N, C-alpha and C positions, 0 to 999 in steps of 0.2 A: 503494499500499499504505500504509494508515496505521498509525500507530507507536502500540502501546499500553503501551510501558515507556519513561518518559521523565523525566529530573530535570535541572533548571536550577539550577547552582551559582553564587553571586555569586564576588567575590574573594577573600572572607573565608573561604569553605568553606560557607557557611551555605546550605541549601535556599531556592530562590526558588519553584520550581514542582515539581510532581510528579505523574506519571500511572504508574499501574500498579505493578509491584513490581520496582524497579531497586535493586541492590545494587552500590555502586561504592567499591572499597577506596580506603582514604586515600591510598595510594602513587601511584595514579591522579590524584587530586585534586591532589596536590602538584605533580605535574609541570607540570600547568596553571597553578597559582598562582605557580610559580618562573619562568615564562615560557619553558621549555624545549621546550614543545610546542605547538601549533596546532592539528594534528589528531591524533587517537588512534584506532587499532584494534586490537583485540586479541580473541583466541578463548582464553578461559581453559581449561586442561587437565581433566582428570578426567571424570566422568561428564556434566557438564553441558555440552551443546553447543547454545553460543549465542554470539552474537558482541557485543561491546560497542565502541560509537563514540563519540567524544568531538570536540566542535568547539569551539574558543575564538571566543567572539564579543565586542562590545565590552562589556567589563566583566562578562560570566558566561562560564560553560563549560556547555555542554548534552551530556549523556550520553545515550545510549539504547542498548537492547540489540534485537536481533533473534534471535528462536527459530528 
């Protein structure tokens, strides 16, 4: 399954690469930058039914969403 919504963020919180339309709240990015999380999975509430996943890699964080 190809991923169409992807964003790569560096240690400073700046976007390195982006594909599609992914919106990642700053609170999620802060968790990765602080070192508290290595893997992140969240299904936000409300009308939007999608899954956000994040993985900390060497120097970056990769977030993607699955609709």
